[in-house]
C-alpha positions, 0 to 999 in steps of 0.5 A: 544485470540491467533491466529496462525502466518498463521491466523495473516498473512492472517488477515494482508494481507486482512487489508493491501489490503483493506486499500490501496483501497478507503475503509478506513482501519488501516493496521498499527494497525494490523501490530503492533499487529502481530509484537507484537505477532510474533516479530521473523517473522518480514521479513514475516510480512513486506512482507505480509503487503507490498504485500497486500497493493501493490496489493490493490493499483494495483487494484486501478490502474486497475480501473483507466485504466477503466475510460475514459481519460478526467478528471483532478485532483491534483493527475493526475497533480502530476502523469503527472509531476513526472510520475511513481515515484510519486507512491512512495507516494501511502502510504500517507493518502488521496492523496495516494489512488488517485495516483494509480487511476491517474496512471492507468487513464494516462496509465502509465507502470504497471510494473513501477507503481508496482515497485514504489508503492511497494517500497513506501509501503515497506518503510512505513511498515519498518519505522512502524516496526522499530518505534515499535521495538524502543518503545517496 
């Protein structure tokens, strides 16, 4: 079944958003599928995936701000130690989901958090796209 570029980008956005929250997801597979079908749309694909994944992490950041500032965890210690820069690792499986929550819980600047999360997400998707292009 073939999908239009718009339908594929919409599915990629939703997949990337869900994958960056505490819900499991595999946006990388969707990214590669869309790249395979629409290789000429590389830039649009990267930006849509980055936007969806970043907004999902920022949702976790907002949820973190709702928690009382009392708990401690490894993610919180990392964010305390490195500040918003630690959020560039928000793409890493398992710990990456906790970092934006910790940043919100610590009340870090939302725009610095957005910047570092977005940068990390973009670099990850760009690396996946580059690897895909090298293989195929």
